[in-house]
N, CA, C and O atoms as CSV, one atom per row, in Angstrom:
chain,resi,resn,atom,element,x,y,z
A,1,MET,N,N,39.133,117.404,19.062
A,1,MET,CA,C,38.215,117.107,20.142
A,1,MET,C,C,37.314,115.942,19.736
A,1,MET,O,O,36.873,115.863,18.589
A,2,ILE,N,N,37.050,115.068,20.653
A,2,ILE,CA,C,36.209,113.905,20.394
A,2,ILE,C,C,34.791,114.215,20.858
A,2,ILE,O,O,34.585,114.721,21.961
A,3,THR,N,N,33.818,113.908,20.008
A,3,THR,CA,C,32.424,114.141,20.365
A,3,THR,C,C,31.932,113.036,21.297
A,3,THR,O,O,32.598,112.014,21.468
A,4,ASN,N,N,30.763,113.250,21.898
A,4,ASN,CA,C,30.179,112.225,22.769
A,4,ASN,C,C,29.919,110.939,22.003
A,4,ASN,O,O,30.166,109.849,22.520
A,5,THR,N,N,29.426,111.052,20.787
A,5,THR,CA,C,29.154,109.861,19.983
A,5,THR,C,C,30.454,109.122,19.660
A,5,THR,O,O,30.499,107.893,19.724
A,6,GLN,N,N,31.505,109.858,19.316
A,6,GLN,CA,C,32.790,109.220,19.030
A,6,GLN,C,C,33.316,108.499,20.273
A,6,GLN,O,O,33.850,107.394,20.172
A,7,GLU,N,N,33.167,109.114,21.427
A,7,GLU,CA,C,33.594,108.487,22.678
A,7,GLU,C,C,32.799,107.199,22.920
A,7,GLU,O,O,33.368,106.189,23.332
A,8,GLN,N,N,31.498,107.231,22.668
A,8,GLN,CA,C,30.667,106.043,22.852
A,8,GLN,C,C,31.075,104.925,21.887
A,8,GLN,O,O,31.091,103.752,22.261
A,9,VAL,N,N,31.403,105.294,20.650
A,9,VAL,CA,C,31.866,104.300,19.670
A,9,VAL,C,C,33.152,103.645,20.163
A,9,VAL,O,O,33.271,102.420,20.140
A,10,LEU,N,N,34.111,104.449,20.608
A,10,LEU,CA,C,35.379,103.905,21.101
A,10,LEU,C,C,35.166,103.021,22.324
A,10,LEU,O,O,35.769,101.952,22.423
A,11,GLN,N,N,34.322,103.448,23.252
A,11,GLN,CA,C,34.046,102.636,24.434
A,11,GLN,C,C,33.424,101.298,24.042
A,11,GLN,O,O,33.779,100.259,24.599
A,12,LEU,N,N,32.500,101.321,23.089
A,12,LEU,CA,C,31.875,100.089,22.625
A,12,LEU,C,C,32.914,99.153,22.025
A,12,LEU,O,O,32.930,97.963,22.338
A,13,LEU,N,N,33.775,99.677,21.171
A,13,LEU,CA,C,34.769,98.838,20.518
A,13,LEU,C,C,35.828,98.347,21.505
A,13,LEU,O,O,36.306,97.221,21.369
A,14,PHE,N,N,36.204,99.155,22.486
A,14,PHE,CA,C,37.145,98.708,23.514
A,14,PHE,C,C,36.525,97.603,24.369
A,14,PHE,O,O,37.229,96.704,24.830
A,15,SER,N,N,35.211,97.670,24.581
A,15,SER,CA,C,34.558,96.654,25.408
A,15,SER,C,C,34.345,95.346,24.650
A,15,SER,O,O,34.022,94.325,25.257
A,16,ARG,N,N,34.523,95.368,23.332
A,16,ARG,CA,C,34.350,94.175,22.497
A,16,ARG,C,C,35.521,94.056,21.521
A,16,ARG,O,O,35.310,94.043,20.308
A,17,PRO,N,N,36.752,93.969,22.032
A,17,PRO,CA,C,37.919,94.013,21.142
A,17,PRO,C,C,38.006,92.847,20.171
A,17,PRO,O,O,38.660,92.957,19.134
A,18,GLU,N,N,37.358,91.733,20.488
A,18,GLU,CA,C,37.436,90.572,19.601
A,18,GLU,C,C,36.426,90.627,18.462
A,18,GLU,O,O,36.496,89.818,17.537
A,19,GLU,N,N,35.507,91.553,18.515
A,19,GLU,CA,C,34.454,91.628,17.504
A,19,GLU,C,C,34.778,92.653,16.426
A,19,GLU,O,O,35.414,93.677,16.678
A,20,LYS,N,N,34.327,92.347,15.235
A,20,LYS,CA,C,34.346,93.308,14.144
A,20,LYS,C,C,32.878,93.611,13.854
A,20,LYS,O,O,32.103,92.715,13.521
A,21,ILE,N,N,32.515,94.862,13.982
A,21,ILE,CA,C,31.108,95.253,13.944
A,21,ILE,C,C,30.872,96.215,12.791
A,21,ILE,O,O,31.688,97.100,12.534
A,22,SER,N,N,29.758,96.040,12.101
A,22,SER,CA,C,29.417,96.966,11.016
A,22,SER,C,C,28.957,98.294,11.612
A,22,SER,O,O,28.623,98.384,12.793
A,23,ILE,N,N,28.950,99.308,10.773
A,23,ILE,CA,C,28.494,100.618,11.224
A,23,ILE,C,C,27.031,100.527,11.666
A,23,ILE,O,O,26.650,101.109,12.682
A,24,ARG,N,N,26.226,99.810,10.915
A,24,ARG,CA,C,24.814,99.639,11.289
A,24,ARG,C,C,24.703,98.943,12.647
A,24,ARG,O,O,23.872,99.319,13.474
A,25,GLY,N,N,25.544,97.928,12.873
A,25,GLY,CA,C,25.541,97.226,14.149
A,25,GLY,C,C,25.926,98.143,15.303
A,25,GLY,O,O,25.337,98.073,16.382
A,26,ILE,N,N,26.916,99.003,15.074
A,26,ILE,CA,C,27.330,99.963,16.104
A,26,ILE,C,C,26.184,100.930,16.385
A,26,ILE,O,O,25.892,101.234,17.542
A,27,ALA,N,N,25.534,101.413,15.321
A,27,ALA,CA,C,24.412,102.341,15.495
A,27,ALA,C,C,23.304,101.697,16.324
A,27,ALA,O,O,22.742,102.337,17.212
A,28,ARG,N,N,22.991,100.441,16.040
A,28,ARG,CA,C,21.939,99.742,16.799
A,28,ARG,C,C,22.337,99.565,18.262
A,28,ARG,O,O,21.534,99.807,19.162
A,29,LEU,N,N,23.571,99.145,18.493
A,29,LEU,CA,C,24.030,98.927,19.872
A,29,LEU,C,C,24.044,100.220,20.685
A,29,LEU,O,O,23.799,100.201,21.891
A,30,LEU,N,N,24.330,101.335,20.028
A,30,LEU,CA,C,24.364,102.624,20.720
A,30,LEU,C,C,23.002,103.316,20.758
A,30,LEU,O,O,22.818,104.292,21.484
A,31,GLY,N,N,22.048,102.807,19.973
A,31,GLY,CA,C,20.738,103.440,19.907
A,31,GLY,C,C,20.783,104.781,19.197
A,31,GLY,O,O,20.034,105.697,19.537
A,32,LYS,N,N,21.667,104.897,18.204
A,32,LYS,CA,C,21.840,106.143,17.455
A,32,LYS,C,C,21.416,105.919,16.004
A,32,LYS,O,O,21.275,104.781,15.558
A,33,SER,N,N,21.219,107.001,15.285
A,33,SER,CA,C,20.871,106.877,13.870
A,33,SER,C,C,22.109,106.428,13.089
A,33,SER,O,O,23.244,106.658,13.506
A,34,TYR,N,N,21.862,105.785,11.955
A,34,TYR,CA,C,22.960,105.320,11.115
A,34,TYR,C,C,23.812,106.498,10.638
A,34,TYR,O,O,25.041,106.431,10.657
A,35,THR,N,N,23.145,107.581,10.209
A,35,THR,CA,C,23.859,108.740,9.670
A,35,THR,C,C,24.794,109.358,10.714
A,35,THR,O,O,25.953,109.650,10.421
A,36,LEU,N,N,24.288,109.553,11.921
A,36,LEU,CA,C,25.103,110.122,12.991
A,36,LEU,C,C,26.293,109.204,13.292
A,36,LEU,O,O,27.420,109.675,13.447
A,37,THR,N,N,26.043,107.916,13.372
A,37,THR,CA,C,27.102,106.953,13.661
A,37,THR,C,C,28.124,106.927,12.536
A,37,THR,O,O,29.328,106.960,12.792
A,38,TYR,N,N,27.663,106.869,11.300
A,38,TYR,CA,C,28.552,106.839,10.135
A,38,TYR,C,C,29.475,108.054,10.121
A,38,TYR,O,O,30.687,107.909,9.962
A,39,ASN,N,N,28.911,109.250,10.285
A,39,ASN,CA,C,29.711,110.471,10.239
A,39,ASN,C,C,30.765,110.503,11.341
A,39,ASN,O,O,31.898,110.926,11.107
A,40,ASN,N,N,30.401,110.064,12.527
A,40,ASN,CA,C,31.354,110.064,13.638
A,40,ASN,C,C,32.429,108.999,13.455
A,40,ASN,O,O,33.584,109.230,13.814
A,41,ILE,N,N,32.079,107.849,12.910
A,41,ILE,CA,C,33.072,106.805,12.646
A,41,ILE,C,C,34.048,107.271,11.571
A,41,ILE,O,O,35.252,107.043,11.689
A,42,GLN,N,N,33.548,107.915,10.534
A,42,GLN,CA,C,34.438,108.401,9.482
A,42,GLN,C,C,35.434,109.424,10.044
A,42,GLN,O,O,36.594,109.452,9.632
A,43,ALA,N,N,34.987,110.255,10.973
A,43,ALA,CA,C,35.893,111.215,11.609
A,43,ALA,C,C,36.973,110.485,12.413
A,43,ALA,O,O,38.130,110.906,12.417
A,44,LEU,N,N,36.606,109.399,13.089
A,44,LEU,CA,C,37.587,108.613,13.848
A,44,LEU,C,C,38.550,107.878,12.923
A,44,LEU,O,O,39.727,107.726,13.251
A,45,VAL,N,N,38.067,107.424,11.778
A,45,VAL,CA,C,38.943,106.771,10.797
A,45,VAL,C,C,39.950,107.779,10.259
A,45,VAL,O,O,41.135,107.467,10.137
A,46,LYS,N,N,39.491,108.983,9.937
A,46,LYS,CA,C,40.396,110.030,9.430
A,46,LYS,C,C,41.464,110.396,10.445
A,46,LYS,O,O,42.577,110.768,10.071
A,47,ARG,N,N,41.136,110.295,11.727
A,47,ARG,CA,C,42.107,110.625,12.780
A,47,ARG,C,C,42.945,109.404,13.183
A,47,ARG,O,O,43.714,109.477,14.141
A,48,ASP,N,N,42.808,108.301,12.473
A,48,ASP,CA,C,43.564,107.069,12.717
A,48,ASP,C,C,43.239,106.399,14.044
A,48,ASP,O,O,44.086,105.695,14.595
A,49,PHE,N,N,42.039,106.598,14.571
A,49,PHE,CA,C,41.615,105.893,15.770
A,49,PHE,C,C,41.077,104.509,15.405
A,49,PHE,O,O,41.243,103.550,16.159
A,50,LEU,N,N,40.433,104.418,14.243
A,50,LEU,CA,C,39.791,103.181,13.829
A,50,LEU,C,C,40.252,102.788,12.436
A,50,LEU,O,O,40.776,103.601,11.675
A,51,GLU,N,N,40.038,101.514,12.129
A,51,GLU,CA,C,40.301,101.018,10.783
A,51,GLU,C,C,38.977,100.534,10.218
A,51,GLU,O,O,38.215,99.847,10.898
A,52,ALA,N,N,38.716,100.889,8.995
A,52,ALA,CA,C,37.488,100.465,8.325
A,52,ALA,C,C,37.853,99.479,7.226
A,52,ALA,O,O,38.732,99.742,6.406
A,53,LEU,N,N,37.175,98.354,7.219
A,53,LEU,CA,C,37.369,97.347,6.176
A,53,LEU,C,C,36.120,97.300,5.324
A,53,LEU,O,O,35.016,97.157,5.849
A,54,SER,N,N,36.275,97.416,4.032
A,54,SER,CA,C,35.125,97.320,3.142
A,54,SER,C,C,34.863,95.856,2.832
A,54,SER,O,O,35.660,95.185,2.175
A,55,VAL,N,N,33.736,95.383,3.317
A,55,VAL,CA,C,33.301,94.013,3.065
A,55,VAL,C,C,31.873,94.135,2.549
A,55,VAL,O,O,30.922,94.135,3.330
A,56,PRO,N,N,31.725,94.239,1.214
A,56,PRO,CA,C,30.387,94.487,0.667
A,56,PRO,C,C,29.366,93.517,1.246
A,56,PRO,O,O,29.656,92.325,1.353
A,57,PRO,N,N,28.196,93.981,1.618
A,57,PRO,CA,C,27.682,95.333,1.453
A,57,PRO,C,C,27.942,96.230,2.659
A,57,PRO,O,O,27.394,97.331,2.722
A,58,ALA,N,N,28.755,95.799,3.611
A,58,ALA,CA,C,28.944,96.577,4.835
A,58,ALA,C,C,30.366,97.107,4.937
A,58,ALA,O,O,31.264,96.678,4.213
A,59,GLN,N,N,30.544,98.034,5.839
A,59,GLN,CA,C,31.882,98.496,6.193
A,59,GLN,C,C,32.099,98.066,7.637
A,59,GLN,O,O,31.346,98.464,8.526
A,60,ILE,N,N,33.127,97.255,7.869
A,60,ILE,CA,C,33.389,96.692,9.182
A,60,ILE,C,C,34.391,97.593,9.903
A,60,ILE,O,O,35.382,98.034,9.320
A,61,ILE,N,N,34.119,97.854,11.165
A,61,ILE,CA,C,34.946,98.750,11.964
A,61,ILE,C,C,35.567,97.958,13.099
A,61,ILE,O,O,34.893,97.156,13.745
A,62,HIS,N,N,36.847,98.180,13.343
A,62,HIS,CA,C,37.486,97.489,14.466
A,62,HIS,C,C,38.706,98.233,14.953
A,62,HIS,O,O,39.238,99.116,14.280
A,63,LEU,N,N,39.140,97.847,16.156
A,63,LEU,CA,C,40.325,98.424,16.765
A,63,LEU,C,C,41.551,97.558,16.554
A,63,LEU,O,O,42.650,98.084,16.381
A,64,LYS,N,N,41.393,96.260,16.564
A,64,LYS,CA,C,42.543,95.378,16.619
A,64,LYS,C,C,42.266,94.121,15.818
A,64,LYS,O,O,41.177,93.551,15.881
A,65,GLU,N,N,43.272,93.697,15.061
A,65,GLU,CA,C,43.187,92.429,14.360
A,65,GLU,C,C,43.975,91.397,15.128
A,65,GLU,O,O,44.837,91.743,15.936
A,66,GLY,N,N,43.690,90.127,14.884
A,66,GLY,CA,C,44.473,89.072,15.501
A,66,GLY,C,C,43.593,87.982,16.049
A,66,GLY,O,O,42.365,88.080,16.046
A,67,ILE,N,N,44.237,86.951,16.514
A,67,ILE,CA,C,43.518,85.827,17.101
A,67,ILE,C,C,43.247,86.166,18.548
A,67,ILE,O,O,44.170,86.421,19.322
A,68,GLN,N,N,41.984,86.168,18.906
A,68,GLN,CA,C,41.616,86.499,20.269
A,68,GLN,C,C,40.580,85.525,20.771
A,68,GLN,O,O,39.805,84.960,19.998
A,69,THR,N,N,40.575,85.339,22.055
A,69,THR,CA,C,39.571,84.513,22.709
A,69,THR,C,C,38.892,85.372,23.758
A,69,THR,O,O,39.226,86.544,23.932
A,70,LYS,N,N,37.926,84.769,24.459
A,70,LYS,CA,C,37.253,85.523,25.511
A,70,LYS,C,C,38.203,85.890,26.639
A,70,LYS,O,O,37.945,86.839,27.378
A,71,LYS,N,N,39.297,85.154,26.781
A,71,LYS,CA,C,40.269,85.445,27.834
A,71,LYS,C,C,41.353,86.405,27.361
A,71,LYS,O,O,42.209,86.801,28.152
A,72,SER,N,N,41.331,86.787,26.086
A,72,SER,CA,C,42.332,87.716,25.573
A,72,SER,C,C,42.157,89.076,26.217
A,72,SER,O,O,41.053,89.465,26.599
A,73,ASP,N,N,43.242,89.779,26.328
A,73,ASP,CA,C,43.156,91.128,26.849
A,73,ASP,C,C,43.679,92.102,25.801
A,73,ASP,O,O,44.211,91.702,24.765
A,74,LEU,N,N,43.521,93.349,26.085
A,74,LEU,CA,C,43.968,94.401,25.186
A,74,LEU,C,C,45.087,95.142,25.886
A,74,LEU,O,O,44.879,95.744,26.939
A,75,ASP,N,N,46.261,95.099,25.308
A,75,ASP,CA,C,47.377,95.863,25.851
A,75,ASP,C,C,47.438,97.180,25.104
A,75,ASP,O,O,47.421,97.215,23.873
A,76,LEU,N,N,47.509,98.245,25.851
A,76,LEU,CA,C,47.499,99.577,25.281
A,76,LEU,C,C,48.821,100.253,25.619
A,76,LEU,O,O,49.111,100.511,26.787
A,77,LEU,N,N,49.623,100.539,24.595
A,77,LEU,CA,C,50.891,101.232,24.782
A,77,LEU,C,C,50.706,102.672,24.329
A,77,LEU,O,O,50.314,102.937,23.192
A,78,ILE,N,N,50.992,103.584,25.226
A,78,ILE,CA,C,50.895,105.012,24.919
A,78,ILE,C,C,52.300,105.587,25.016
A,78,ILE,O,O,52.972,105.441,26.037
A,79,ILE,N,N,52.732,106.233,23.959
A,79,ILE,CA,C,54.058,106.845,23.934
A,79,ILE,C,C,53.872,108.354,24.036
A,79,ILE,O,O,53.207,108.969,23.202
A,80,VAL,N,N,54.463,108.932,25.057
A,80,VAL,CA,C,54.340,110.372,25.299
A,80,VAL,C,C,55.689,111.045,25.066
A,80,VAL,O,O,56.727,110.393,25.170
A,81,PRO,N,N,55.689,112.329,24.754
A,81,PRO,CA,C,56.950,113.014,24.473
A,81,PRO,C,C,57.875,113.101,25.695
A,81,PRO,O,O,59.088,112.929,25.571
A,82,LYS,N,N,57.297,113.370,26.878
A,82,LYS,CA,C,58.120,113.609,28.066
A,82,LYS,C,C,57.672,112.716,29.220
A,82,LYS,O,O,56.497,112.361,29.319
A,83,LYS,N,N,58.612,112.357,30.088
A,83,LYS,CA,C,58.310,111.538,31.264
A,83,LYS,C,C,57.256,112.193,32.155
A,83,LYS,O,O,56.470,111.501,32.802
A,84,GLU,N,N,57.243,113.513,32.188
A,84,GLU,CA,C,56.304,114.239,33.049
A,84,GLU,C,C,54.844,113.977,32.663
A,84,GLU,O,O,53.949,114.162,33.488
A,85,ASP,N,N,54.596,113.551,31.429
A,85,ASP,CA,C,53.231,113.323,30.944
A,85,ASP,C,C,52.699,111.933,31.287
A,85,ASP,O,O,51.509,111.672,31.107
A,86,ILE,N,N,53.547,111.049,31.770
A,86,ILE,CA,C,53.164,109.641,31.950
A,86,ILE,C,C,51.983,109.473,32.896
A,86,ILE,O,O,50.989,108.848,32.527
A,87,ARG,N,N,52.068,110.010,34.090
A,87,ARG,CA,C,50.996,109.801,35.091
A,87,ARG,C,C,49.639,110.305,34.598
A,87,ARG,O,O,48.624,109.635,34.786
A,88,GLU,N,N,49.618,111.466,33.976
A,88,GLU,CA,C,48.366,112.038,33.470
A,88,GLU,C,C,47.734,111.141,32.406
A,88,GLU,O,O,46.523,110.922,32.413
A,89,LEU,N,N,48.559,110.625,31.492
A,89,LEU,CA,C,48.039,109.758,30.436
A,89,LEU,C,C,47.587,108.406,30.967
A,89,LEU,O,O,46.626,107.838,30.447
A,90,GLU,N,N,48.250,107.877,31.984
A,90,GLU,CA,C,47.813,106.617,32.606
A,90,GLU,C,C,46.407,106.773,33.169
A,90,GLU,O,O,45.549,105.915,32.959
A,91,LYS,N,N,46.174,107.872,33.885
A,91,LYS,CA,C,44.847,108.126,34.469
A,91,LYS,C,C,43.784,108.260,33.381
A,91,LYS,O,O,42.694,107.701,33.500
A,92,ALA,N,N,44.103,108.995,32.329
A,92,ALA,CA,C,43.139,109.193,31.234
A,92,ALA,C,C,42.814,107.873,30.552
A,92,ALA,O,O,41.652,107.609,30.245
A,93,ALA,N,N,43.825,107.036,30.310
A,93,ALA,CA,C,43.598,105.754,29.645
A,93,ALA,C,C,42.733,104.835,30.500
A,93,ALA,O,O,41.872,104.133,29.970
A,94,GLN,N,N,42.946,104.828,31.803
A,94,GLN,CA,C,42.135,103.999,32.687
A,94,GLN,C,C,40.692,104.478,32.729
A,94,GLN,O,O,39.767,103.678,32.868
A,95,GLN,N,N,40.509,105.768,32.610
A,95,GLN,CA,C,39.166,106.342,32.646
A,95,GLN,C,C,38.357,105.980,31.401
A,95,GLN,O,O,37.143,105.791,31.491
A,96,TYR,N,N,39.010,105.880,30.241
A,96,TYR,CA,C,38.281,105.696,28.983
A,96,TYR,C,C,38.241,104.274,28.467
A,96,TYR,O,O,37.705,104.040,27.383
A,97,THR,N,N,38.791,103.306,29.202
A,97,THR,CA,C,38.706,101.921,28.757
A,97,THR,C,C,38.018,101.092,29.822
A,97,THR,O,O,38.200,101.326,31.017
A,98,GLN,N,N,37.216,100.108,29.384
A,98,GLN,CA,C,36.471,99.285,30.319
A,98,GLN,C,C,36.803,97.806,30.160
A,98,GLN,O,O,36.150,96.969,30.784
A,99,VAL,N,N,37.774,97.465,29.363
A,99,VAL,CA,C,38.109,96.073,29.145
A,99,VAL,C,C,39.272,95.661,30.028
A,99,VAL,O,O,40.010,96.499,30.546
A,100,LYS,N,N,39.422,94.323,30.192
A,100,LYS,CA,C,40.601,93.816,30.889
A,100,LYS,C,C,41.803,94.257,30.075
A,100,LYS,O,O,41.871,93.995,28.874
A,101,LYS,N,N,42.748,94.923,30.716
A,101,LYS,CA,C,43.785,95.555,29.917
A,101,LYS,C,C,45.095,95.687,30.665
A,101,LYS,O,O,45.150,95.577,31.890
A,102,GLY,N,N,46.117,95.918,29.920
A,102,GLY,CA,C,47.404,96.321,30.450
A,102,GLY,C,C,47.716,97.664,29.825
A,102,GLY,O,O,47.889,97.759,28.610
A,103,ILE,N,N,47.788,98.697,30.639
A,103,ILE,CA,C,48.079,100.031,30.117
A,103,ILE,C,C,49.538,100.337,30.428
A,103,ILE,O,O,49.951,100.359,31.587
A,104,ILE,N,N,50.299,100.568,29.386
A,104,ILE,CA,C,51.706,100.896,29.533
A,104,ILE,C,C,51.918,102.268,28.917
A,104,ILE,O,O,51.606,102.487,27.747
A,105,VAL,N,N,52.448,103.187,29.706
A,105,VAL,CA,C,52.745,104.516,29.199
A,105,VAL,C,C,54.256,104.704,29.315
A,105,VAL,O,O,54.829,104.550,30.393
A,106,ALA,N,N,54.885,105.033,28.208
A,106,ALA,CA,C,56.334,105.231,28.180
A,106,ALA,C,C,56.642,106.517,27.430
A,106,ALA,O,O,55.895,106.931,26.543
A,107,ASP,N,N,57.748,107.137,27.798
A,107,ASP,CA,C,58.147,108.326,27.053
A,107,ASP,C,C,58.907,107.872,25.796
A,107,ASP,O,O,59.332,106.720,25.702
A,108,ALA,N,N,59.069,108.775,24.851
A,108,ALA,CA,C,59.680,108.439,23.563
A,108,ALA,C,C,61.088,107.883,23.723
A,108,ALA,O,O,61.473,106.963,23.002
A,109,GLN,N,N,61.852,108.421,24.648
A,109,GLN,CA,C,63.218,107.940,24.849
A,109,GLN,C,C,63.226,106.499,25.353
A,109,GLN,O,O,64.015,105.685,24.874
A,110,SER,N,N,62.361,106.175,26.309
A,110,SER,CA,C,62.274,104.802,26.826
A,110,SER,C,C,61.832,103.837,25.734
A,110,SER,O,O,62.340,102.719,25.644
A,111,PHE,N,N,60.884,104.270,24.902
A,111,PHE,CA,C,60.432,103.420,23.802
A,111,PHE,C,C,61.595,103.144,22.854
A,111,PHE,O,O,61.779,102.010,22.410
A,112,GLY,N,N,62.377,104.173,22.542
A,112,GLY,CA,C,63.540,103.995,21.678
A,112,GLY,C,C,64.528,102.991,22.243
A,112,GLY,O,O,65.099,102.194,21.500
A,113,GLU,N,N,64.733,103.024,23.552
A,113,GLU,CA,C,65.637,102.070,24.193
A,113,GLU,C,C,65.082,100.645,24.124
A,113,GLU,O,O,65.835,99.688,23.945
A,114,MET,N,N,63.764,100.510,24.265
A,114,MET,CA,C,63.135,99.185,24.212
A,114,MET,C,C,63.364,98.509,22.858
A,114,MET,O,O,63.617,97.306,22.794
A,115,ILE,N,N,63.274,99.285,21.786
A,115,ILE,CA,C,63.288,98.672,20.450
A,115,ILE,C,C,64.687,98.563,19.847
A,115,ILE,O,O,64.829,98.093,18.719
A,116,LYS,N,N,65.716,98.984,20.572
A,116,LYS,CA,C,67.080,98.884,20.041
A,116,LYS,C,C,67.479,97.448,19.765
A,116,LYS,O,O,68.109,97.170,18.745
A,117,ASN,N,N,67.123,96.527,20.655
A,117,ASN,CA,C,67.448,95.120,20.465
A,117,ASN,C,C,66.161,94.381,20.095
A,117,ASN,O,O,65.338,94.088,20.962
A,118,SER,N,N,65.993,94.086,18.821
A,118,SER,CA,C,64.739,93.478,18.344
A,118,SER,C,C,64.545,92.048,18.842
A,118,SER,O,O,63.435,91.524,18.752
A,119,LYS,N,N,65.580,91.406,19.360
A,119,LYS,CA,C,65.448,90.030,19.852
A,119,LYS,C,C,64.976,89.969,21.304
A,119,LYS,O,O,64.562,88.913,21.782
A,120,GLU,N,N,65.038,91.089,21.994
A,120,GLU,CA,C,64.613,91.140,23.394
A,120,GLU,C,C,63.085,91.189,23.462
A,120,GLU,O,O,62.447,91.919,22.703
A,121,LEU,N,N,62.504,90.404,24.379
A,121,LEU,CA,C,61.052,90.395,24.547
A,121,LEU,C,C,60.660,91.525,25.501
A,121,LEU,O,O,60.941,91.466,26.698
A,122,ASN,N,N,60.014,92.544,24.959
A,122,ASN,CA,C,59.505,93.644,25.775
A,122,ASN,C,C,58.324,94.281,25.051
A,122,ASN,O,O,58.049,93.965,23.894
A,123,VAL,N,N,57.641,95.169,25.735
A,123,VAL,CA,C,56.426,95.764,25.189
A,123,VAL,C,C,56.705,96.577,23.929
A,123,VAL,O,O,55.858,96.631,23.037
A,124,GLY,N,N,57.856,97.202,23.837
A,124,GLY,CA,C,58.201,97.972,22.645
A,124,GLY,C,C,58.292,97.093,21.414
A,124,GLY,O,O,57.727,97.422,20.371
A,125,ASN,N,N,59.001,95.973,21.526
A,125,ASN,CA,C,59.131,95.060,20.390
A,125,ASN,C,C,57.811,94.364,20.058
A,125,ASN,O,O,57.528,94.106,18.888
A,126,GLU,N,N,57.009,94.060,21.068
A,126,GLU,CA,C,55.684,93.482,20.819
A,126,GLU,C,C,54.801,94.481,20.074
A,126,GLU,O,O,54.023,94.097,19.200
A,127,ALA,N,N,54.921,95.748,20.417
A,127,ALA,CA,C,54.134,96.786,19.738
A,127,ALA,C,C,54.507,96.869,18.263
A,127,ALA,O,O,53.642,97.062,17.408
A,128,ILE,N,N,55.797,96.723,17.968
A,128,ILE,CA,C,56.230,96.773,16.570
A,128,ILE,C,C,55.669,95.591,15.796
A,128,ILE,O,O,55.236,95.748,14.655
A,129,LYS,N,N,55.670,94.411,16.402
A,129,LYS,CA,C,55.192,93.209,15.712
A,129,LYS,C,C,53.678,93.189,15.526
A,129,LYS,O,O,53.190,92.763,14.479
A,130,HIS,N,N,52.937,93.640,16.522
A,130,HIS,CA,C,51.482,93.450,16.531
A,130,HIS,C,C,50.714,94.755,16.685
A,130,HIS,O,O,49.644,94.769,17.293
A,131,HIS,N,N,51.225,95.828,16.158
A,131,HIS,CA,C,50.624,97.130,16.421
A,131,HIS,C,C,49.354,97.402,15.623
A,131,HIS,O,O,49.198,96.984,14.476
A,132,ILE,N,N,48.475,98.106,16.276
A,132,ILE,CA,C,47.337,98.767,15.654
A,132,ILE,C,C,47.405,100.190,16.188
A,132,ILE,O,O,47.306,100.403,17.396
A,133,LEU,N,N,47.568,101.138,15.328
A,133,LEU,CA,C,47.754,102.515,15.759
A,133,LEU,C,C,46.411,103.211,15.860
A,133,LEU,O,O,45.651,103.262,14.893
A,134,LEU,N,N,46.126,103.742,17.030
A,134,LEU,CA,C,44.876,104.449,17.233
A,134,LEU,C,C,45.016,105.932,16.946
A,134,LEU,O,O,44.052,106.597,16.569
A,135,TYR,N,N,46.221,106.443,17.127
A,135,TYR,CA,C,46.431,107.879,16.941
A,135,TYR,C,C,47.926,108.131,16.787
A,135,TYR,O,O,48.734,107.434,17.401
A,136,GLY,N,N,48.300,109.102,15.990
A,136,GLY,CA,C,49.691,109.499,15.876
A,136,GLY,C,C,50.529,108.593,14.990
A,136,GLY,O,O,51.676,108.289,15.320
A,137,THR,N,N,49.973,108.164,13.879
A,137,THR,CA,C,50.675,107.258,12.983
A,137,THR,C,C,52.009,107.823,12.525
A,137,THR,O,O,53.023,107.127,12.574
A,138,GLU,N,N,52.023,109.059,12.085
A,138,GLU,CA,C,53.261,109.662,11.576
A,138,GLU,C,C,54.324,109.758,12.671
A,138,GLU,O,O,55.499,109.485,12.426
A,139,GLN,N,N,53.913,110.144,13.869
A,139,GLN,CA,C,54.870,110.256,14.965
A,139,GLN,C,C,55.445,108.885,15.323
A,139,GLN,O,O,56.631,108.767,15.631
A,140,TYR,N,N,54.614,107.862,15.283
A,140,TYR,CA,C,55.060,106.503,15.607
A,140,TYR,C,C,56.144,106.050,14.631
A,140,TYR,O,O,57.186,105.543,15.047
A,141,TYR,N,N,55.903,106.231,13.359
A,141,TYR,CA,C,56.896,105.789,12.366
A,141,TYR,C,C,58.156,106.653,12.414
A,141,TYR,O,O,59.245,106.172,12.100
A,142,ARG,N,N,58.022,107.919,12.803
A,142,ARG,CA,C,59.199,108.752,13.009
A,142,ARG,C,C,60.047,108.217,14.159
A,142,ARG,O,O,61.275,108.225,14.079
A,143,LEU,N,N,59.399,107.752,15.229
A,143,LEU,CA,C,60.125,107.161,16.350
A,143,LEU,C,C,60.891,105.909,15.930
A,143,LEU,O,O,62.010,105.673,16.387
A,144,LEU,N,N,60.283,105.118,15.062
A,144,LEU,CA,C,60.927,103.885,14.608
A,144,LEU,C,C,62.159,104.168,13.757
A,144,LEU,O,O,63.120,103.398,13.776
A,145,LYS,N,N,62.134,105.263,13.015
A,145,LYS,CA,C,63.266,105.605,12.148
A,145,LYS,C,C,64.481,106.094,12.929
A,145,LYS,O,O,65.620,105.914,12.497
A,146,THR,N,N,64.229,106.718,14.090
A,146,THR,CA,C,65.364,107.289,14.857
A,146,THR,C,C,66.084,106.268,15.683
A,146,THR,O,O,67.048,106.599,16.372
């Protein structure tokens, strides 16, 4: 379960995908204490939602690496076990993101079909090349092996 503070952290980072922000910076932007923010960010890092980079003296938190501009968007690929789950996950993803985005929800079988031909340009192959995993790291790599 995600706490309110964790949800606020994710919303902040989704709204500023091009920025890498320190934990102290996130705490200030959210108006929360450093300790509360730190503990919630560490929980999100453990769940593979966020990546933490140690850059002394700070720890930088971000969702996505890469070259981005103000016109860049965030493409979000969600892989679900069954086709029946697609519509529900699309609605949830739209509810929790506030950035210009492309939300693609595919079932595991469709994702497997996308990545069979690595030379074909599609969202599955783009995800393999430029992925940042927010959740389900082990399941993602299991899908790639099959």
